[in-house]
mmCIF file of the N, C-alpha and C atoms, coordinates in Angstrom:
data_MODEL
# 
_entry.id   MODEL 
# 
loop_
_atom_site.group_PDB 
_atom_site.id 
_atom_site.type_symbol 
_atom_site.label_atom_id 
_atom_site.label_alt_id 
_atom_site.label_comp_id 
_atom_site.label_asym_id 
_atom_site.label_entity_id 
_atom_site.label_seq_id 
_atom_site.pdbx_PDB_ins_code 
_atom_site.Cartn_x 
_atom_site.Cartn_y 
_atom_site.Cartn_z 
_atom_site.occupancy 
_atom_site.B_iso_or_equiv 
_atom_site.pdbx_formal_charge 
_atom_site.auth_seq_id 
_atom_site.auth_comp_id 
_atom_site.auth_asym_id 
_atom_site.auth_atom_id 
_atom_site.pdbx_PDB_model_num 
ATOM 1   N N  . MET A 1 1  ? -10.151 0.065   21.171 1.00 0.00 ? 1  MET A N  1 
ATOM 2   C CA . MET A 1 1  ? -9.072  -0.356  20.710 1.00 0.00 ? 1  MET A CA 1 
ATOM 3   C C  . MET A 1 1  ? -8.981  -2.208  20.995 1.00 0.00 ? 1  MET A C  1 
ATOM 4   N N  . SER A 1 2  ? -8.770  -2.633  19.950 1.00 0.00 ? 2  SER A N  1 
ATOM 5   C CA . SER A 1 2  ? -8.925  -4.322  19.652 1.00 0.00 ? 2  SER A CA 1 
ATOM 6   C C  . SER A 1 2  ? -7.589  -4.572  19.162 1.00 0.00 ? 2  SER A C  1 
ATOM 7   N N  . GLU A 1 3  ? -6.745  -5.450  19.826 1.00 0.00 ? 3  GLU A N  1 
ATOM 8   C CA . GLU A 1 3  ? -5.415  -5.739  19.487 1.00 0.00 ? 3  GLU A CA 1 
ATOM 9   C C  . GLU A 1 3  ? -5.218  -7.283  19.589 1.00 0.00 ? 3  GLU A C  1 
ATOM 10  N N  . PRO A 1 4  ? -4.299  -7.836  19.145 1.00 0.00 ? 4  PRO A N  1 
ATOM 11  C CA . PRO A 1 4  ? -4.086  -9.148  19.548 1.00 0.00 ? 4  PRO A CA 1 
ATOM 12  C C  . PRO A 1 4  ? -3.789  -9.493  20.863 1.00 0.00 ? 4  PRO A C  1 
ATOM 13  N N  . ALA A 1 5  ? -3.991  -10.442 21.411 1.00 0.00 ? 5  ALA A N  1 
ATOM 14  C CA . ALA A 1 5  ? -4.076  -10.928 22.830 1.00 0.00 ? 5  ALA A CA 1 
ATOM 15  C C  . ALA A 1 5  ? -2.546  -11.284 23.096 1.00 0.00 ? 5  ALA A C  1 
ATOM 16  N N  . PRO A 1 6  ? -2.002  -10.763 24.125 1.00 0.00 ? 6  PRO A N  1 
ATOM 17  C CA . PRO A 1 6  ? -0.748  -11.357 24.416 1.00 0.00 ? 6  PRO A CA 1 
ATOM 18  C C  . PRO A 1 6  ? -0.988  -12.533 25.676 1.00 0.00 ? 6  PRO A C  1 
ATOM 19  N N  . ALA A 1 7  ? 0.297   -13.262 25.774 1.00 0.00 ? 7  ALA A N  1 
ATOM 20  C CA . ALA A 1 7  ? -0.044  -14.613 26.538 1.00 0.00 ? 7  ALA A CA 1 
ATOM 21  C C  . ALA A 1 7  ? -0.135  -13.902 27.860 1.00 0.00 ? 7  ALA A C  1 
ATOM 22  N N  . ALA A 1 8  ? -1.051  -14.430 28.721 1.00 0.00 ? 8  ALA A N  1 
ATOM 23  C CA . ALA A 1 8  ? -1.231  -13.871 30.034 1.00 0.00 ? 8  ALA A CA 1 
ATOM 24  C C  . ALA A 1 8  ? -0.707  -15.027 31.017 1.00 0.00 ? 8  ALA A C  1 
ATOM 25  N N  . ASP A 1 9  ? -0.051  -14.380 32.104 1.00 0.00 ? 9  ASP A N  1 
ATOM 26  C CA . ASP A 1 9  ? 0.394   -15.308 33.126 1.00 0.00 ? 9  ASP A CA 1 
ATOM 27  C C  . ASP A 1 9  ? -0.686  -15.635 34.335 1.00 0.00 ? 9  ASP A C  1 
ATOM 28  N N  . ALA A 1 10 ? -1.837  -14.817 34.349 1.00 0.00 ? 10 ALA A N  1 
ATOM 29  C CA . ALA A 1 10 ? -2.834  -14.809 35.359 1.00 0.00 ? 10 ALA A CA 1 
ATOM 30  C C  . ALA A 1 10 ? -4.226  -14.438 34.742 1.00 0.00 ? 10 ALA A C  1 
ATOM 31  N N  . VAL A 1 11 ? -5.297  -14.825 35.203 1.00 0.00 ? 11 VAL A N  1 
ATOM 32  C CA . VAL A 1 11 ? -6.600  -14.589 34.645 1.00 0.00 ? 11 VAL A CA 1 
ATOM 33  C C  . VAL A 1 11 ? -7.386  -14.191 35.842 1.00 0.00 ? 11 VAL A C  1 
ATOM 34  N N  . LEU A 1 12 ? -8.042  -13.144 35.700 1.00 0.00 ? 12 LEU A N  1 
ATOM 35  C CA . LEU A 1 12 ? -9.259  -12.807 36.719 1.00 0.00 ? 12 LEU A CA 1 
ATOM 36  C C  . LEU A 1 12 ? -10.513 -12.553 35.999 1.00 0.00 ? 12 LEU A C  1 
ATOM 37  N N  . VAL A 1 13 ? -11.279 -13.576 36.333 1.00 0.00 ? 13 VAL A N  1 
ATOM 38  C CA . VAL A 1 13 ? -12.757 -13.605 35.573 1.00 0.00 ? 13 VAL A CA 1 
ATOM 39  C C  . VAL A 1 13 ? -13.595 -12.750 36.652 1.00 0.00 ? 13 VAL A C  1 
ATOM 40  N N  . ALA A 1 14 ? -14.141 -11.763 36.015 1.00 0.00 ? 14 ALA A N  1 
ATOM 41  C CA . ALA A 1 14 ? -15.018 -10.775 36.932 1.00 0.00 ? 14 ALA A CA 1 
ATOM 42  C C  . ALA A 1 14 ? -16.242 -10.307 36.247 1.00 0.00 ? 14 ALA A C  1 
ATOM 43  N N  . TYR A 1 15 ? -16.792 -11.264 35.576 1.00 0.00 ? 15 TYR A N  1 
ATOM 44  C CA . TYR A 1 15 ? -18.093 -11.152 34.965 1.00 0.00 ? 15 TYR A CA 1 
ATOM 45  C C  . TYR A 1 15 ? -19.182 -10.937 36.083 1.00 0.00 ? 15 TYR A C  1 
ATOM 46  N N  . GLY A 1 16 ? -19.951 -9.977  35.888 1.00 0.00 ? 16 GLY A N  1 
ATOM 47  C CA . GLY A 1 16 ? -21.116 -9.581  36.937 1.00 0.00 ? 16 GLY A CA 1 
ATOM 48  C C  . GLY A 1 16 ? -20.572 -8.532  37.975 1.00 0.00 ? 16 GLY A C  1 
ATOM 49  N N  . GLN A 1 17 ? -19.383 -8.122  37.822 1.00 0.00 ? 17 GLN A N  1 
ATOM 50  C CA . GLN A 1 17 ? -18.673 -7.184  38.695 1.00 0.00 ? 17 GLN A CA 1 
ATOM 51  C C  . GLN A 1 17 ? -18.809 -5.733  38.316 1.00 0.00 ? 17 GLN A C  1 
ATOM 52  N N  . SER A 1 18 ? -19.390 -4.932  39.132 1.00 0.00 ? 18 SER A N  1 
ATOM 53  C CA . SER A 1 18 ? -19.289 -3.442  38.665 1.00 0.00 ? 18 SER A CA 1 
ATOM 54  C C  . SER A 1 18 ? -17.841 -3.002  38.514 1.00 0.00 ? 18 SER A C  1 
ATOM 55  N N  . CYS A 1 19 ? -17.733 -1.916  37.992 1.00 0.00 ? 19 CYS A N  1 
ATOM 56  C CA . CYS A 1 19 ? -16.267 -1.180  37.546 1.00 0.00 ? 19 CYS A CA 1 
ATOM 57  C C  . CYS A 1 19 ? -15.542 -0.837  38.948 1.00 0.00 ? 19 CYS A C  1 
ATOM 58  N N  . ALA A 1 20 ? -16.559 -0.468  39.913 1.00 0.00 ? 20 ALA A N  1 
ATOM 59  C CA . ALA A 1 20 ? -16.144 -0.120  41.381 1.00 0.00 ? 20 ALA A CA 1 
ATOM 60  C C  . ALA A 1 20 ? -15.522 -1.292  42.097 1.00 0.00 ? 20 ALA A C  1 
ATOM 61  N N  . MET A 1 21 ? -16.000 -2.382  41.821 1.00 0.00 ? 21 MET A N  1 
ATOM 62  C CA . MET A 1 21 ? -15.578 -3.783  42.516 1.00 0.00 ? 21 MET A CA 1 
ATOM 63  C C  . MET A 1 21 ? -14.173 -4.274  41.650 1.00 0.00 ? 21 MET A C  1 
ATOM 64  N N  . LEU A 1 22 ? -14.181 -3.929  40.437 1.00 0.00 ? 22 LEU A N  1 
ATOM 65  C CA . LEU A 1 22 ? -13.171 -4.503  39.490 1.00 0.00 ? 22 LEU A CA 1 
ATOM 66  C C  . LEU A 1 22 ? -11.743 -3.992  39.833 1.00 0.00 ? 22 LEU A C  1 
ATOM 67  N N  . GLU A 1 23 ? -11.553 -2.706  40.183 1.00 0.00 ? 23 GLU A N  1 
ATOM 68  C CA . GLU A 1 23 ? -10.381 -2.101  40.437 1.00 0.00 ? 23 GLU A CA 1 
ATOM 69  C C  . GLU A 1 23 ? -9.862  -2.754  41.855 1.00 0.00 ? 23 GLU A C  1 
ATOM 70  N N  . PRO A 1 24 ? -10.380 -2.946  42.949 1.00 0.00 ? 24 PRO A N  1 
ATOM 71  C CA . PRO A 1 24 ? -9.909  -3.393  44.064 1.00 0.00 ? 24 PRO A CA 1 
ATOM 72  C C  . PRO A 1 24 ? -9.456  -4.907  43.633 1.00 0.00 ? 24 PRO A C  1 
ATOM 73  N N  . LEU A 1 25 ? -10.297 -5.733  42.978 1.00 0.00 ? 25 LEU A N  1 
ATOM 74  C CA . LEU A 1 25 ? -9.804  -6.926  42.579 1.00 0.00 ? 25 LEU A CA 1 
ATOM 75  C C  . LEU A 1 25 ? -8.746  -7.193  41.846 1.00 0.00 ? 25 LEU A C  1 
ATOM 76  N N  . ILE A 1 26 ? -8.644  -6.289  40.884 1.00 0.00 ? 26 ILE A N  1 
ATOM 77  C CA . ILE A 1 26 ? -7.351  -6.185  39.936 1.00 0.00 ? 26 ILE A CA 1 
ATOM 78  C C  . ILE A 1 26 ? -6.060  -5.994  40.918 1.00 0.00 ? 26 ILE A C  1 
ATOM 79  N N  . LYS A 1 27 ? -6.202  -4.780  41.744 1.00 0.00 ? 27 LYS A N  1 
ATOM 80  C CA . LYS A 1 27 ? -5.068  -4.510  42.717 1.00 0.00 ? 27 LYS A CA 1 
ATOM 81  C C  . LYS A 1 27 ? -4.805  -5.707  43.488 1.00 0.00 ? 27 LYS A C  1 
ATOM 82  N N  . ALA A 1 28 ? -5.709  -6.476  44.092 1.00 0.00 ? 28 ALA A N  1 
ATOM 83  C CA . ALA A 1 28 ? -5.480  -7.630  44.986 1.00 0.00 ? 28 ALA A CA 1 
ATOM 84  C C  . ALA A 1 28 ? -4.837  -8.722  44.077 1.00 0.00 ? 28 ALA A C  1 
ATOM 85  N N  . ARG A 1 29 ? -5.216  -8.997  42.952 1.00 0.00 ? 29 ARG A N  1 
ATOM 86  C CA . ARG A 1 29 ? -4.569  -10.121 42.193 1.00 0.00 ? 29 ARG A CA 1 
ATOM 87  C C  . ARG A 1 29 ? -3.306  -9.788  41.728 1.00 0.00 ? 29 ARG A C  1 
ATOM 88  N N  . MET A 1 30 ? -3.030  -8.472  41.323 1.00 0.00 ? 30 MET A N  1 
ATOM 89  C CA . MET A 1 30 ? -1.509  -8.016  40.991 1.00 0.00 ? 30 MET A CA 1 
ATOM 90  C C  . MET A 1 30 ? -0.619  -8.027  42.079 1.00 0.00 ? 30 MET A C  1 
ATOM 91  N N  . ARG A 1 31 ? -1.090  -7.827  43.300 1.00 0.00 ? 31 ARG A N  1 
ATOM 92  C CA . ARG A 1 31 ? -0.114  -8.101  44.383 1.00 0.00 ? 31 ARG A CA 1 
ATOM 93  C C  . ARG A 1 31 ? 0.579   -9.216  44.466 1.00 0.00 ? 31 ARG A C  1 
ATOM 94  N N  . SER A 1 32 ? 0.076   -10.537 43.886 1.00 0.00 ? 32 SER A N  1 
ATOM 95  C CA . SER A 1 32 ? 0.619   -11.695 44.070 1.00 0.00 ? 32 SER A CA 1 
ATOM 96  C C  . SER A 1 32 ? 1.315   -12.000 42.776 1.00 0.00 ? 32 SER A C  1 
ATOM 97  N N  . MET A 1 33 ? 1.531   -10.975 41.901 1.00 0.00 ? 33 MET A N  1 
ATOM 98  C CA . MET A 1 33 ? 2.098   -11.419 40.609 1.00 0.00 ? 33 MET A CA 1 
ATOM 99  C C  . MET A 1 33 ? 3.648   -10.483 40.734 1.00 0.00 ? 33 MET A C  1 
ATOM 100 N N  . GLU A 1 34 ? 4.548   -10.882 39.870 1.00 0.00 ? 34 GLU A N  1 
ATOM 101 C CA . GLU A 1 34 ? 5.734   -10.332 39.709 1.00 0.00 ? 34 GLU A CA 1 
ATOM 102 C C  . GLU A 1 34 ? 5.805   -9.309  38.701 1.00 0.00 ? 34 GLU A C  1 
ATOM 103 N N  . SER A 1 35 ? 6.796   -8.218  38.868 1.00 0.00 ? 35 SER A N  1 
ATOM 104 C CA . SER A 1 35 ? 7.034   -7.072  37.773 1.00 0.00 ? 35 SER A CA 1 
ATOM 105 C C  . SER A 1 35 ? 7.008   -7.800  36.502 1.00 0.00 ? 35 SER A C  1 
ATOM 106 N N  . GLY A 1 36 ? 6.280   -7.183  35.393 1.00 0.00 ? 36 GLY A N  1 
ATOM 107 C CA . GLY A 1 36 ? 6.529   -7.592  34.097 1.00 0.00 ? 36 GLY A CA 1 
ATOM 108 C C  . GLY A 1 36 ? 5.381   -8.710  33.720 1.00 0.00 ? 36 GLY A C  1 
ATOM 109 N N  . GLN A 1 37 ? 4.804   -9.285  34.760 1.00 0.00 ? 37 GLN A N  1 
ATOM 110 C CA . GLN A 1 37 ? 3.982   -10.348 34.322 1.00 0.00 ? 37 GLN A CA 1 
ATOM 111 C C  . GLN A 1 37 ? 2.582   -9.660  33.913 1.00 0.00 ? 37 GLN A C  1 
ATOM 112 N N  . VAL A 1 38 ? 1.702   -10.496 33.162 1.00 0.00 ? 38 VAL A N  1 
ATOM 113 C CA . VAL A 1 38 ? 0.462   -10.079 32.350 1.00 0.00 ? 38 VAL A CA 1 
ATOM 114 C C  . VAL A 1 38 ? -0.751  -10.623 33.194 1.00 0.00 ? 38 VAL A C  1 
ATOM 115 N N  . LEU A 1 39 ? -1.722  -9.826  33.403 1.00 0.00 ? 39 LEU A N  1 
ATOM 116 C CA . LEU A 1 39 ? -2.927  -10.244 34.011 1.00 0.00 ? 39 LEU A CA 1 
ATOM 117 C C  . LEU A 1 39 ? -3.998  -10.076 32.929 1.00 0.00 ? 39 LEU A C  1 
ATOM 118 N N  . GLU A 1 40 ? -4.748  -11.069 32.549 1.00 0.00 ? 40 GLU A N  1 
ATOM 119 C CA . GLU A 1 40 ? -5.869  -11.056 31.865 1.00 0.00 ? 40 GLU A CA 1 
ATOM 120 C C  . GLU A 1 40 ? -7.152  -10.757 32.541 1.00 0.00 ? 40 GLU A C  1 
ATOM 121 N N  . VAL A 1 41 ? -7.714  -9.751  32.491 1.00 0.00 ? 41 VAL A N  1 
ATOM 122 C CA . VAL A 1 41 ? -9.064  -9.322  33.145 1.00 0.00 ? 41 VAL A CA 1 
ATOM 123 C C  . VAL A 1 41 ? -10.346 -9.531  32.293 1.00 0.00 ? 41 VAL A C  1 
ATOM 124 N N  . LYS A 1 42 ? -11.102 -10.479 32.773 1.00 0.00 ? 42 LYS A N  1 
ATOM 125 C CA . LYS A 1 42 ? -12.425 -10.633 31.875 1.00 0.00 ? 42 LYS A CA 1 
ATOM 126 C C  . LYS A 1 42 ? -13.452 -10.021 32.643 1.00 0.00 ? 42 LYS A C  1 
ATOM 127 N N  . ALA A 1 43 ? -14.164 -8.979  31.979 1.00 0.00 ? 43 ALA A N  1 
ATOM 128 C CA . ALA A 1 43 ? -15.423 -8.267  32.445 1.00 0.00 ? 43 ALA A CA 1 
ATOM 129 C C  . ALA A 1 43 ? -16.459 -7.945  31.485 1.00 0.00 ? 43 ALA A C  1 
ATOM 130 N N  . ASP A 1 44 ? -17.523 -7.678  31.951 1.00 0.00 ? 44 ASP A N  1 
ATOM 131 C CA . ASP A 1 44 ? -18.677 -7.557  31.333 1.00 0.00 ? 44 ASP A CA 1 
ATOM 132 C C  . ASP A 1 44 ? -19.473 -6.178  31.598 1.00 0.00 ? 44 ASP A C  1 
ATOM 133 N N  . ASP A 1 45 ? -18.881 -5.449  32.421 1.00 0.00 ? 45 ASP A N  1 
ATOM 134 C CA . ASP A 1 45 ? -19.365 -4.206  32.869 1.00 0.00 ? 45 ASP A CA 1 
ATOM 135 C C  . ASP A 1 45 ? -18.909 -3.121  31.748 1.00 0.00 ? 45 ASP A C  1 
ATOM 136 N N  . PRO A 1 46 ? -19.954 -2.567  30.960 1.00 0.00 ? 46 PRO A N  1 
ATOM 137 C CA . PRO A 1 46 ? -19.680 -1.527  29.905 1.00 0.00 ? 46 PRO A CA 1 
ATOM 138 C C  . PRO A 1 46 ? -18.668 -0.398  30.373 1.00 0.00 ? 46 PRO A C  1 
ATOM 139 N N  . THR A 1 47 ? -18.794 -0.060  31.791 1.00 0.00 ? 47 THR A N  1 
ATOM 140 C CA . THR A 1 47 ? -17.998 1.033   32.261 1.00 0.00 ? 47 THR A CA 1 
ATOM 141 C C  . THR A 1 47 ? -16.594 0.495   32.291 1.00 0.00 ? 47 THR A C  1 
ATOM 142 N N  . ALA A 1 48 ? -16.330 -0.609  32.268 1.00 0.00 ? 48 ALA A N  1 
ATOM 143 C CA . ALA A 1 48 ? -14.959 -1.273  32.544 1.00 0.00 ? 48 ALA A CA 1 
ATOM 144 C C  . ALA A 1 48 ? -13.928 -0.547  31.423 1.00 0.00 ? 48 ALA A C  1 
ATOM 145 N N  . ARG A 1 49 ? -14.427 -0.328  30.257 1.00 0.00 ? 49 ARG A N  1 
ATOM 146 C CA . ARG A 1 49 ? -13.747 0.124   29.182 1.00 0.00 ? 49 ARG A CA 1 
ATOM 147 C C  . ARG A 1 49 ? -13.228 1.340   29.306 1.00 0.00 ? 49 ARG A C  1 
ATOM 148 N N  . LEU A 1 50 ? -13.920 2.130   30.110 1.00 0.00 ? 50 LEU A N  1 
ATOM 149 C CA . LEU A 1 50 ? -13.210 3.507   30.713 1.00 0.00 ? 50 LEU A CA 1 
ATOM 150 C C  . LEU A 1 50 ? -12.311 3.369   32.081 1.00 0.00 ? 50 LEU A C  1 
ATOM 151 N N  . GLY A 1 51 ? -12.905 2.636   32.947 1.00 0.00 ? 51 GLY A N  1 
ATOM 152 C CA . GLY A 1 51 ? -12.465 2.558   34.186 1.00 0.00 ? 51 GLY A CA 1 
ATOM 153 C C  . GLY A 1 51 ? -11.066 1.887   34.286 1.00 0.00 ? 51 GLY A C  1 
ATOM 154 N N  . ILE A 1 52 ? -10.799 0.832   33.579 1.00 0.00 ? 52 ILE A N  1 
ATOM 155 C CA . ILE A 1 52 ? -9.675  -0.046  33.565 1.00 0.00 ? 52 ILE A CA 1 
ATOM 156 C C  . ILE A 1 52 ? -8.498  0.540   33.090 1.00 0.00 ? 52 ILE A C  1 
ATOM 157 N N  . PRO A 1 53 ? -8.658  1.370   31.741 1.00 0.00 ? 53 PRO A N  1 
ATOM 158 C CA . PRO A 1 53 ? -7.474  2.139   31.240 1.00 0.00 ? 53 PRO A CA 1 
ATOM 159 C C  . PRO A 1 53 ? -7.357  3.155   32.217 1.00 0.00 ? 53 PRO A C  1 
ATOM 160 N N  . SER A 1 54 ? -8.204  3.948   32.590 1.00 0.00 ? 54 SER A N  1 
ATOM 161 C CA . SER A 1 54 ? -7.895  4.862   33.641 1.00 0.00 ? 54 SER A CA 1 
ATOM 162 C C  . SER A 1 54 ? -7.224  4.368   34.792 1.00 0.00 ? 54 SER A C  1 
ATOM 163 N N  . TRP A 1 55 ? -7.694  3.370   35.441 1.00 0.00 ? 55 TRP A N  1 
ATOM 164 C CA . TRP A 1 55 ? -6.908  2.677   36.559 1.00 0.00 ? 55 TRP A CA 1 
ATOM 165 C C  . TRP A 1 55 ? -5.391  2.605   36.168 1.00 0.00 ? 55 TRP A C  1 
ATOM 166 N N  . CYS A 1 56 ? -5.122  1.869   35.140 1.00 0.00 ? 56 CYS A N  1 
ATOM 167 C CA . CYS A 1 56 ? -3.757  1.721   34.475 1.00 0.00 ? 56 CYS A CA 1 
ATOM 168 C C  . CYS A 1 56 ? -3.013  2.808   34.370 1.00 0.00 ? 56 CYS A C  1 
ATOM 169 N N  . ARG A 1 57 ? -3.590  4.002   33.966 1.00 0.00 ? 57 ARG A N  1 
ATOM 170 C CA . ARG A 1 57 ? -2.741  5.184   33.614 1.00 0.00 ? 57 ARG A CA 1 
ATOM 171 C C  . ARG A 1 57 ? -2.293  5.757   35.192 1.00 0.00 ? 57 ARG A C  1 
ATOM 172 N N  . LEU A 1 58 ? -3.307  5.420   36.094 1.00 0.00 ? 58 LEU A N  1 
ATOM 173 C CA . LEU A 1 58 ? -3.120  6.102   37.632 1.00 0.00 ? 58 LEU A CA 1 
ATOM 174 C C  . LEU A 1 58 ? -2.243  5.382   38.475 1.00 0.00 ? 58 LEU A C  1 
ATOM 175 N N  . SER A 1 59 ? -2.325  4.057   38.132 1.00 0.00 ? 59 SER A N  1 
ATOM 176 C CA . SER A 1 59 ? -1.324  3.140   38.910 1.00 0.00 ? 59 SER A CA 1 
ATOM 177 C C  . SER A 1 59 ? -0.052  2.818   38.290 1.00 0.00 ? 59 SER A C  1 
ATOM 178 N N  . GLY A 1 60 ? 0.133   3.098   36.979 1.00 0.00 ? 60 GLY A N  1 
ATOM 179 C CA . GLY A 1 60 ? 1.495   2.996   36.422 1.00 0.00 ? 60 GLY A CA 1 
ATOM 180 C C  . GLY A 1 60 ? 1.675   1.599   35.676 1.00 0.00 ? 60 GLY A C  1 
ATOM 181 N N  . ASN A 1 61 ? 0.492   0.814   35.717 1.00 0.00 ? 61 ASN A N  1 
ATOM 182 C CA . ASN A 1 61 ? 0.727   -0.433  35.047 1.00 0.00 ? 61 ASN A CA 1 
ATOM 183 C C  . ASN A 1 61 ? 0.260   -0.223  33.628 1.00 0.00 ? 61 ASN A C  1 
ATOM 184 N N  . ALA A 1 62 ? 0.699   -1.245  32.747 1.00 0.00 ? 62 ALA A N  1 
ATOM 185 C CA . ALA A 1 62 ? 0.464   -0.971  31.058 1.00 0.00 ? 62 ALA A CA 1 
ATOM 186 C C  . ALA A 1 62 ? -0.588  -1.709  31.022 1.00 0.00 ? 62 ALA A C  1 
ATOM 187 N N  . LEU A 1 63 ? -1.541  -1.136  29.985 1.00 0.00 ? 63 LEU A N  1 
ATOM 188 C CA . LEU A 1 63 ? -2.670  -1.710  29.373 1.00 0.00 ? 63 LEU A CA 1 
ATOM 189 C C  . LEU A 1 63 ? -2.014  -2.170  28.114 1.00 0.00 ? 63 LEU A C  1 
ATOM 190 N N  . LEU A 1 64 ? -1.790  -3.415  27.906 1.00 0.00 ? 64 LEU A N  1 
ATOM 191 C CA . LEU A 1 64 ? -1.312  -3.942  26.635 1.00 0.00 ? 64 LEU A CA 1 
ATOM 192 C C  . LEU A 1 64 ? -2.102  -4.107  25.361 1.00 0.00 ? 64 LEU A C  1 
ATOM 193 N N  . ALA A 1 65 ? -3.448  -4.456  25.718 1.00 0.00 ? 65 ALA A N  1 
ATOM 194 C CA . ALA A 1 65 ? -4.478  -4.841  24.808 1.00 0.00 ? 65 ALA A CA 1 
ATOM 195 C C  . ALA A 1 65 ? -5.816  -5.048  25.375 1.00 0.00 ? 65 ALA A C  1 
ATOM 196 N N  . VAL A 1 66 ? -6.836  -4.673  24.469 1.00 0.00 ? 66 VAL A N  1 
ATOM 197 C CA . VAL A 1 66 ? -8.359  -4.772  24.984 1.00 0.00 ? 66 VAL A CA 1 
ATOM 198 C C  . VAL A 1 66 ? -8.934  -5.570  23.856 1.00 0.00 ? 66 VAL A C  1 
ATOM 199 N N  . VAL A 1 67 ? -9.648  -6.745  24.225 1.00 0.00 ? 67 VAL A N  1 
ATOM 200 C CA . VAL A 1 67 ? -10.113 -7.566  23.062 1.00 0.00 ? 67 VAL A CA 1 
ATOM 201 C C  . VAL A 1 67 ? -11.592 -7.840  23.462 1.00 0.00 ? 67 VAL A C  1 
ATOM 202 N N  . THR A 1 68 ? -12.558 -7.021  22.556 1.00 0.00 ? 68 THR A N  1 
ATOM 203 C CA . THR A 1 68 ? -13.897 -7.205  22.613 1.00 0.00 ? 68 THR A CA 1 
ATOM 204 C C  . THR A 1 68 ? -14.435 -8.667  22.130 1.00 0.00 ? 68 THR A C  1 
ATOM 205 N N  . GLU A 1 69 ? -15.184 -9.248  23.183 1.00 0.00 ? 69 GLU A N  1 
ATOM 206 C CA . GLU A 1 69 ? -15.726 -10.508 22.559 1.00 0.00 ? 69 GLU A CA 1 
ATOM 207 C C  . GLU A 1 69 ? -17.217 -10.507 22.430 1.00 0.00 ? 69 GLU A C  1 
ATOM 208 N N  . ASP A 1 70 ? -17.842 -11.559 22.156 1.00 0.00 ? 70 ASP A N  1 
ATOM 209 C CA . ASP A 1 70 ? -19.233 -11.739 22.114 1.00 0.00 ? 70 ASP A CA 1 
ATOM 210 C C  . ASP A 1 70 ? -19.999 -11.115 23.563 1.00 0.00 ? 70 ASP A C  1 
ATOM 211 N N  . ALA A 1 71 ? -21.271 -11.038 23.150 1.00 0.00 ? 71 ALA A N  1 
ATOM 212 C CA . ALA A 1 71 ? -22.217 -10.755 24.393 1.00 0.00 ? 71 ALA A CA 1 
ATOM 213 C C  . ALA A 1 71 ? -21.530 -9.483  25.251 1.00 0.00 ? 71 ALA A C  1 
ATOM 214 N N  . GLY A 1 72 ? -20.977 -8.804  24.898 1.00 0.00 ? 72 GLY A N  1 
ATOM 215 C CA . GLY A 1 72 ? -20.507 -7.461  25.704 1.00 0.00 ? 72 GLY A CA 1 
ATOM 216 C C  . GLY A 1 72 ? -19.377 -7.859  26.410 1.00 0.00 ? 72 GLY A C  1 
ATOM 217 N N  . ARG A 1 73 ? -18.555 -8.888  26.365 1.00 0.00 ? 73 ARG A N  1 
ATOM 218 C CA . ARG A 1 73 ? -17.640 -9.164  27.108 1.00 0.00 ? 73 ARG A CA 1 
ATOM 219 C C  . ARG A 1 73 ? -16.288 -8.648  26.757 1.00 0.00 ? 73 ARG A C  1 
ATOM 220 N N  . THR A 1 74 ? -15.405 -8.335  27.600 1.00 0.00 ? 74 THR A N  1 
ATOM 221 C CA . THR A 1 74 ? -14.073 -7.712  27.250 1.00 0.00 ? 74 THR A CA 1 
ATOM 222 C C  . THR A 1 74 ? -13.120 -8.253  28.009 1.00 0.00 ? 74 THR A C  1 
ATOM 223 N N  . SER A 1 75 ? -11.809 -8.495  27.302 1.00 0.00 ? 75 SER A N  1 
ATOM 224 C CA . SER A 1 75 ? -10.822 -8.981  28.013 1.00 0.00 ? 75 SER A CA 1 
ATOM 225 C C  . SER A 1 75 ? -9.476  -7.813  28.013 1.00 0.00 ? 75 SER A C  1 
ATOM 226 N N  . PHE A 1 76 ? -9.284  -7.442  29.010 1.00 0.00 ? 76 PHE A N  1 
ATOM 227 C CA . PHE A 1 76 ? -7.922  -6.452  29.173 1.00 0.00 ? 76 PHE A CA 1 
ATOM 228 C C  . PHE A 1 76 ? -6.811  -7.328  29.464 1.00 0.00 ? 76 PHE A C  1 
ATOM 229 N N  . TYR A 1 77 ? -5.775  -6.743  28.896 1.00 0.00 ? 77 TYR A N  1 
ATOM 230 C CA . TYR A 1 77 ? -4.404  -7.415  29.258 1.00 0.00 ? 77 TYR A CA 1 
ATOM 231 C C  . TYR A 1 77 ? -3.375  -6.316  30.001 1.00 0.00 ? 77 TYR A C  1 
ATOM 232 N N  . LEU A 1 78 ? -3.166  -6.498  30.998 1.00 0.00 ? 78 LEU A N  1 
ATOM 233 C CA . LEU A 1 78 ? -2.342  -5.474  31.996 1.00 0.00 ? 78 LEU A CA 1 
ATOM 234 C C  . LEU A 1 78 ? -1.108  -6.193  32.400 1.00 0.00 ? 78 LEU A C  1 
ATOM 235 N N  . ARG A 1 79 ? 0.054   -5.386  32.363 1.00 0.00 ? 79 ARG A N  1 
ATOM 236 C CA . ARG A 1 79 ? 1.342   -5.760  32.585 1.00 0.00 ? 79 ARG A CA 1 
ATOM 237 C C  . ARG A 1 79 ? 1.828   -5.249  33.790 1.00 0.00 ? 79 ARG A C  1 
ATOM 238 N N  . LYS A 1 80 ? 1.993   -5.973  34.908 1.00 0.00 ? 80 LYS A N  1 
ATOM 239 C CA . LYS A 1 80 ? 2.448   -5.215  36.103 1.00 0.00 ? 80 LYS A CA 1 
ATOM 240 C C  . LYS A 1 80 ? 3.738   -4.390  36.046 1.00 0.00 ? 80 LYS A C  1 
ATOM 241 N N  . LYS A 1 81 ? 3.745   -3.359  36.612 1.00 0.00 ? 81 LYS A N  1 
ATOM 242 C CA . LYS A 1 81 ? 4.833   -2.444  36.554 1.00 0.00 ? 81 LYS A CA 1 
ATOM 243 C C  . LYS A 1 81 ? 6.078   -3.056  37.497 1.00 0.00 ? 81 LYS A C  1 
# 
């Protein structure tokens, strides 16, 4: 899914991180955010395309958009519940 990017309130640049490390980083970053705010997660791990949407479903946070960029990089836009 590639959709227009919403405005992000915060950005987590996680290039080089495995999906196993991404989820704890996202959770920690979201703790400092308020309900309804949007976090942009920039990742280059191919498994993040499955892992981040799954984490959103399990955690109750909304996945608003996924934007694929050059060089295998992807931006995920998550709205905190």
